[in-house]
N, C-alpha and C positions, 0 to 999 in steps of 0.2 A: 504494500500500500504506500509506503514512503516513497518508493521509486515512481509510482504513478502520480502521487501528489507533486513530486518535484517536476516531473514532465509537464503536468498541468500548469504549474506555476510558471514554467518557461514558455507556455503558450501552445503546447502540443495537444492537438484535438483528440488524438487517441488516448492520451493520458487522462484527459478530462472525461472521456467516455468511460474509461476503466474506473475512475473514482466514482462516477455516477452508478455504474454497475455494482460496485462494492457496496454502496449505500442501499441499493435496491435489494441485494441478496444478503446483506449483513456479513460481508466478508471483511474481517479485521475492524469493522465498525458496526455500531448498532444499526438495524434497519431504520432508514429514514427516507421515506418516499419524497418528501419535499426537497431534501438535499440531492437525492438521486435525480429528480427532475431538473433542478438548477444546473447540475453538472452536465447532464445530457444536453440541455439547451445550450450551455456554454460551448460544448463540443461542436454542435451543429453550427453555431454562430462563428466558430473559429475555423470552419471549413471541413469538419469531420464527415467525410463521405460515408464511412461505415455507420456512424450514429444516425445519419439521415436515412440511409437505406434500412437500417434496423427498425427505426420508428415507423417508416412508411410501409415496410414489407412484413414486419413481424410484430406489429403492435399488439396483436392478440396474445402473444406469449408473455407480455408484461402484465402484472397484476393490476386490477382495477384501481386500487389506491394510488399507484404510480401514474396511471393514465390520467386520473383526476388531477393529481399534483402537476403533471405536465400541462394540462389544459389551463390550470390556474397560473402557472409560470408564463405561458404564452399570452394569457389575458393581461397579466401585469406588464408585459412588454408591448401591449396594445397590438398584438398580432392576431389574436383570436377573439371572436365575439360570440361564439356559440355557447351552448350549455356546458357546465363543468360536471358531466355525468360519467366520464370515462369512455363514452362511445366514440368510435372513430368515424369520421366522415370527411367529405371533401374539404370542409372548412379547416379541419385539423391538418390535412395534407397541404393545403394552401398556406396555412400559418407556418408550417415547418419550412416550406420553400422560401417564404419571406425571411424567416430567421436565417436561412442559409444564403440569403441574398440572391435568390433566383426567381423573384416574383415579377 
């Protein structure tokens, strides 16, 4: 975890994704879906291709509390205006593309 955190501090998008995944799964840190969502969003904003593909392609593998936290994170960034119910829809995909600078 310390190596992932250091990579994230240096701006590495994959390191940010791994920190988020650790918070999601409780690896070396307590499970914290809010922190997981923040780190995954940071990864996508930093150009994290894997994170973006993972969220858009495998969102159903992520637990509902994480998906809700990610919707709230995107709402706080003014990228998503839909419901915060954890459901995935075109608005979520569009918000993630905006976050990645592809809108």
